[in-house]
C-alpha positions as CSV (number, residue, x, y, z in Angstrom):
1,M,0.0,0.0,0.0
2,K,1.4,3.4,-1.0
3,T,1.5,5.7,2.0
4,G,3.6,8.5,0.5
5,K,4.7,9.4,4.0
6,R,8.1,10.9,4.5
7,V,10.6,9.2,6.7
8,A,13.7,11.0,8.0
9,I,16.6,8.5,8.6
10,C,18.7,10.4,11.0
11,T,22.4,9.4,11.3
12,T,26.0,10.5,11.8
13,S,27.2,8.0,9.3
14,D,28.4,8.3,5.7
15,V,25.3,7.1,3.9
16,S,27.4,6.1,0.8
17,T,29.3,3.4,2.9
18,D,26.6,2.4,5.5
19,Y,25.0,-0.7,4.0
20,R,22.5,-1.1,6.8
21,L,21.1,2.4,6.1
22,Y,20.6,1.5,2.5
23,K,18.8,-1.7,3.3
24,M,16.5,0.2,5.7
25,A,15.7,2.8,3.1
26,V,15.0,0.2,0.5
27,S,12.6,-1.6,2.8
28,L,10.9,1.6,3.7
29,S,10.3,2.2,0.0
30,E,8.9,-1.3,-0.5
31,K,6.3,-0.4,2.1
32,G,5.3,2.8,0.3
33,F,7.2,5.3,2.4
34,I,9.5,8.0,1.0
35,P,12.8,7.8,3.0
36,Y,15.5,10.4,3.0
37,Y,18.7,10.7,4.9
38,V,19.6,13.4,7.3
39,T,23.4,13.3,8.2
40,R,26.4,15.5,8.8
41,S,29.3,16.6,6.7
42,R,32.7,15.3,7.6
43,K,36.1,15.2,5.9
44,G,36.3,12.0,3.9
45,Y,32.5,11.5,3.8
46,A,30.9,11.2,0.3
47,N,27.3,11.1,1.6
48,R,25.9,10.3,-1.8
49,S,23.0,8.0,-2.8
50,E,21.7,7.1,-6.2
51,K,18.3,6.2,-4.9
52,F,17.5,8.4,-2.0
53,R,17.7,12.1,-1.1
54,V,20.5,13.1,1.3
55,K,20.3,16.2,3.5
56,V,23.7,17.0,4.7
57,M,24.2,19.4,7.6
58,R,27.4,21.3,7.5
59,L,28.7,21.6,11.1
60,L,31.5,23.6,12.7
61,F,32.7,20.6,14.6
62,E,33.5,17.0,13.5
63,K,34.0,15.2,16.8
64,G,33.9,15.5,20.6
65,P,31.2,16.7,23.0
66,V,30.7,20.0,21.1
67,F,30.1,18.1,17.9
68,Y,27.3,15.9,19.5
69,L,25.7,19.0,21.0
70,E,25.8,20.9,17.7
71,Y,24.6,18.0,15.7
72,N,21.6,17.4,17.9
73,I,20.6,21.0,18.0
74,R,20.9,21.3,14.2
75,L,19.1,18.0,13.7
76,F,16.2,19.1,15.9
77,L,15.9,22.4,14.0
78,S,16.1,20.6,10.7
79,L,13.2,18.3,11.7
80,L,11.3,21.2,13.1
81,M,11.6,23.2,9.9
82,S,10.4,20.4,7.7
83,P,8.6,17.8,9.9
84,P,8.7,14.3,8.5
85,D,5.8,11.9,9.0
86,V,8.0,9.3,10.6
87,V,11.4,9.6,12.3
88,F,14.0,6.8,12.0
89,S,16.7,7.5,14.7
90,V,20.0,5.6,14.1
91,D,22.0,4.9,17.3
92,L,21.9,6.8,20.6
93,D,23.9,9.8,19.3
94,T,20.9,10.9,17.2
95,L,18.2,10.1,19.8
96,P,18.2,13.3,21.9
97,A,17.1,15.4,19.0
98,T,14.6,13.0,17.6
99,R,13.1,12.3,21.0
100,F,12.8,16.0,21.7
101,F,11.1,16.4,18.3
102,R,8.7,13.7,19.2
103,L,7.6,15.8,22.2
104,F,6.5,18.6,19.8
105,F,5.1,16.4,16.9
106,K,3.3,13.2,17.8
107,R,5.0,11.3,14.9
108,P,6.1,7.7,15.2
109,L,9.7,7.4,16.3
110,I,11.7,4.3,15.4
111,F,15.0,3.8,17.3
112,D,17.5,1.5,15.4
113,S,20.3,0.6,17.9
114,H,23.2,-0.7,15.7
115,E,25.3,-1.1,18.9
116,Y,25.0,-0.7,22.6
117,F,26.4,2.9,22.6
118,P,27.3,3.4,26.3
119,E,29.5,0.3,26.1
120,V,31.6,1.2,23.0
121,P,35.3,0.8,23.6
122,E,36.0,4.5,23.3
123,L,34.0,5.2,26.5
124,Q,35.3,2.5,28.7
125,H,38.0,4.6,30.3
126,R,36.0,7.8,30.3
127,P,33.5,7.3,33.2
128,F,32.2,10.9,33.1
129,V,31.4,10.9,29.4
130,K,30.0,7.3,29.6
131,G,27.8,8.6,32.5
132,I,26.4,11.3,30.3
133,W,25.4,8.9,27.5
134,Q,23.8,6.6,30.1
135,K,21.7,9.4,31.4
136,L,20.7,10.4,27.8
137,E,19.8,6.8,27.2
138,K,17.6,6.8,30.3
139,L,15.9,10.0,29.3
140,C,15.3,9.0,25.7
141,V,14.8,5.3,25.2
142,P,11.5,5.1,27.3
143,G,9.9,7.7,24.9
144,I,10.5,5.8,21.6
145,D,7.6,4.2,19.8
146,Y,9.5,1.2,18.2
147,G,12.9,-0.2,18.8
148,I,15.0,-2.5,16.7
149,T,18.5,-3.8,17.2
150,V,21.0,-6.3,15.8
151,C,21.0,-9.1,18.3
152,Q,19.1,-10.6,21.3
153,P,21.5,-9.7,24.1
154,I,21.2,-5.9,23.3
155,A,17.4,-6.3,23.1
156,D,17.5,-8.0,26.5
157,I,19.4,-5.1,28.0
158,Y,16.9,-2.6,26.9
159,K,14.0,-4.7,28.0
160,G,15.6,-5.2,31.4
161,K,16.4,-1.5,31.9
162,Y,13.4,0.2,30.4
163,G,10.7,-2.4,29.8
164,K,10.9,-1.7,26.0
165,S,10.6,-4.6,23.6
166,F,13.1,-4.4,20.7
167,S,12.7,-6.4,17.5
168,I,15.8,-8.2,16.2
169,V,16.9,-7.2,12.6
170,R,20.3,-8.6,12.0
171,N,22.6,-6.8,9.6
172,L,22.4,-9.4,6.8
173,P,23.4,-8.8,3.1
174,M,20.7,-8.5,0.5
175,K,20.2,-11.5,-1.7
176,A,20.5,-9.3,-4.8
177,E,24.1,-8.4,-3.7
178,R,25.2,-12.1,-3.6
179,T,28.2,-12.5,-5.9
180,V,28.3,-15.4,-8.4
181,E,31.6,-14.5,-9.9
182,P,34.5,-16.9,-9.3
183,R,37.0,-16.2,-6.5
184,Q,40.2,-14.4,-7.5
185,H,43.1,-16.6,-6.4
186,S,46.5,-15.4,-5.4
187,D,49.7,-17.4,-4.8
188,E,49.7,-16.0,-1.3
189,F,47.1,-16.9,1.3
190,T,44.9,-13.8,1.6
191,L,43.3,-12.6,4.8
192,I,40.7,-9.8,4.7
193,Y,39.3,-7.5,7.4
194,Q,36.3,-5.2,6.4
195,G,34.8,-2.7,8.8
196,A,35.7,0.2,11.0
197,V,39.4,0.6,11.6
198,N,39.0,1.2,15.4
199,I,40.6,0.1,18.6
200,G,39.8,-3.4,19.8
201,R,39.3,-4.9,16.4
202,G,42.5,-7.1,16.4
203,L,44.1,-5.1,13.6
204,K,47.4,-4.4,15.3
205,E,47.7,-8.1,16.2
206,S,46.6,-9.2,12.7
207,V,49.3,-7.0,11.1
208,E,52.0,-8.1,13.6
209,C,51.3,-11.8,13.1
210,L,52.4,-11.5,9.4
211,T,55.9,-11.1,10.6
212,L,55.7,-14.6,11.9
213,I,54.3,-16.4,8.9
214,N,55.3,-16.3,5.3
215,D,53.3,-16.1,2.1
216,V,50.2,-14.5,3.7
217,R,48.9,-11.1,2.9
218,L,46.2,-8.9,4.4
219,I,43.6,-6.6,3.0
220,I,42.0,-4.0,5.3
221,V,38.9,-2.5,3.9
222,G,37.6,0.5,5.8
223,D,38.6,3.6,7.7
224,G,38.5,4.7,11.3
225,D,40.1,6.2,14.4
226,I,43.3,4.2,14.2
227,F,43.7,4.0,10.4
228,Q,46.9,6.1,10.4
229,D,48.3,4.2,13.4
230,I,47.9,0.9,11.5
231,K,49.4,2.4,8.4
232,V,52.5,3.6,10.3
233,L,52.7,0.1,11.9
234,V,52.7,-1.6,8.5
235,E,55.5,0.7,7.3
236,E,57.6,0.1,10.5
237,L,57.3,-3.6,10.0
238,N,58.2,-3.4,6.3
239,L,54.9,-5.0,5.3
240,T,53.7,-2.5,2.7
241,D,54.0,-5.2,0.0
242,R,51.8,-7.6,2.0
243,V,49.2,-5.3,3.5
244,T,46.7,-3.4,1.4
245,M,44.7,-0.6,3.1
246,T,41.9,0.6,0.9
247,G,40.4,3.3,3.2
248,R,36.7,4.2,3.0
249,I,34.9,2.8,0.0
250,P,31.2,2.5,-1.1
251,F,29.6,-0.7,0.2
252,H,28.7,-2.0,-3.2
253,E,32.5,-2.1,-4.1
254,I,33.6,-4.0,-1.1
255,K,32.9,-7.5,-2.5
256,K,35.6,-7.2,-5.2
257,Y,38.1,-7.3,-2.4
258,T,36.3,-10.0,-0.4
259,R,36.4,-12.3,-3.4
260,Q,40.2,-12.2,-3.3
261,A,40.3,-13.6,0.3
262,D,40.9,-17.1,1.6
263,L,39.9,-16.2,5.2
264,G,37.9,-13.4,6.7
265,L,39.0,-11.8,10.1
266,C,36.6,-11.0,12.9
267,V,38.8,-11.0,16.0
268,M,38.1,-8.4,18.7
269,E,39.0,-7.6,22.3
270,N,36.6,-8.0,25.1
271,I,36.4,-4.3,26.0
272,G,32.8,-3.6,26.9
273,L,29.5,-5.3,26.3
274,N,29.1,-3.5,22.9
275,Y,31.8,-5.8,21.5
276,Y,31.1,-8.9,23.6
277,Y,27.5,-9.0,22.5
278,S,28.1,-7.9,18.9
279,L,27.2,-9.7,15.7
280,P,29.3,-7.9,13.1
281,N,27.8,-7.8,9.5
282,R,31.3,-8.7,8.2
283,I,30.7,-12.3,9.0
284,F,27.7,-12.4,6.8
285,D,29.5,-10.4,4.0
286,Y,32.2,-13.0,4.1
287,M,29.6,-15.7,3.7
288,Q,28.2,-14.1,0.6
289,C,31.6,-14.6,-1.1
290,S,32.0,-18.1,0.3
291,V,34.9,-17.0,2.5
292,P,35.5,-18.8,5.8
293,V,36.0,-16.8,8.9
294,L,38.5,-16.6,11.8
295,A,36.5,-15.1,14.6
296,V,36.6,-14.4,18.3
297,D,34.4,-16.7,20.5
298,F,32.0,-14.1,21.8
299,P,28.6,-15.7,22.2
300,E,26.6,-14.3,19.3
301,I,29.5,-14.7,16.9
302,K,30.3,-18.2,18.0
303,K,26.7,-19.2,17.7
304,V,26.8,-18.3,13.9
305,V,30.4,-19.5,13.1
306,E,30.2,-22.8,14.9
307,G,26.4,-23.3,14.3
308,Y,26.9,-23.1,10.5
309,D,30.4,-24.6,10.6
310,I,31.9,-21.8,8.5
311,G,35.2,-21.2,10.3
312,Y,37.1,-21.2,13.6
313,C,36.7,-19.3,16.8
314,V,39.6,-18.2,19.0
315,S,39.7,-17.0,22.6
316,E,43.0,-15.1,22.4
317,M,44.6,-12.9,19.8
318,E,48.3,-12.6,20.5
319,P,50.3,-12.3,17.2
320,E,52.1,-15.6,17.9
321,Y,48.8,-17.5,18.4
322,L,47.1,-16.0,15.4
323,A,50.1,-16.8,13.2
324,K,49.9,-20.4,14.4
325,V,46.2,-20.8,13.8
326,I,46.3,-19.1,10.4
327,G,49.2,-21.4,9.4
328,E,47.2,-24.5,10.4
329,I,44.1,-23.3,8.6
330,R,46.1,-22.5,5.4
331,N,47.6,-26.0,5.4
332,D,44.3,-27.8,5.9
333,K,42.8,-27.6,2.5
334,K,40.0,-30.1,3.2
335,R,38.8,-28.0,6.2
336,L,38.9,-24.9,4.2
337,E,36.9,-26.3,1.4
338,K,34.3,-27.7,3.9
339,W,33.9,-24.2,5.4
340,R,33.6,-22.6,1.9
341,I,30.9,-25.1,1.0
342,N,29.1,-24.4,4.3
343,S,29.4,-20.7,3.9
344,D,27.9,-20.9,0.4
345,K,24.9,-22.8,1.9
346,A,24.4,-20.5,4.8
347,A,24.6,-17.4,2.6
348,K,21.4,-18.5,0.8
349,E,19.6,-18.5,4.1
350,L,21.1,-15.6,6.0
351,V,20.0,-12.7,3.7
352,W,18.1,-9.4,4.3
353,E,15.1,-10.7,2.4
354,N,14.6,-13.4,5.2
355,E,15.4,-10.9,8.0
356,K,13.4,-7.8,7.2
357,H,10.0,-9.2,8.3
358,A,10.4,-7.8,11.8
359,L,10.9,-4.4,10.3
360,F,7.9,-4.9,8.0
361,S,5.7,-5.7,11.0
362,I,6.7,-2.3,12.5
363,L,6.0,-0.5,9.3
364,D,2.6,-2.2,8.9
365,D,1.7,-1.0,12.4
366,I,2.8,2.5,11.5
367,N,0.7,2.4,8.3
368,S,-2.3,1.7,10.4
369,Y,-1.5,4.7,12.5
370,F,-2.1,6.9,9.4
């Protein structure tokens, strides 16, 4: 049913690289809504979309407390000047403005929690700042109309703290994006990491382990807070011929790198509940290219990796240990092939088209509201 109702997807992300935002916008369109993005400008952000309108707010600040304050004030004013019919708030950093807007306009507010924001690694040694975000969460989350998140443990946290039920919508790839091209082989065993280049993602250890094992190369697809630190480390260890760092690229271009890989990396440190309960979309993206995964044994990750038998889980990530495990996997051709076959099977099931029904239930309910 065509509603023609406008939905403002409010985010601080680069919409040209955030695949989940694109999938949400597509699903909103399928239900007859007219989605558009509201985001911020930042150096290195493209913020382009071929299918959806993008409203970019040019701010004075790009990070820190002043940025979040300015962003939420500007976002609130933007919504106030051109009120959408539905507000789609992405992560806690956009919720103060959207919740405040909800007080003035009784429009449905959907909160999409991609992560459990107060437990992100960047806040674990900053108790004062973490406390501010916890207070904002306490003020804002009870006032949302609908909540969605990426895994059950985060939904359980919100339910326990605020009595709010959150629907689970995992960050799965779209079936239409599944690649059928043959993998691109290299003489070297190829590892890939795709995602944010941030602390606690095992990137330092993954680079360092290359000094302990020959004929292995690493592709790092993404950008983030420690991108330059990892780049300097690669140069210091004389690994520039074995480590490729692509930087930020559009989500539809990532698979051309993934197809080159023999093993996908998803190793992380246990620095906060946000990581411990995470279910990174890179695992599913690796699947779509039939690439097995070397992952940390956090509960939600382990459930998928071992449940579908698509790779190996580790409980530690010292460079020496990673080099040992990677060497054993590289030399076990039968096990690698079994994981590839299982990944290919799982990829047909674990797709957005099978996952979006929880979102559709919310949108159907909103349609009845109008």
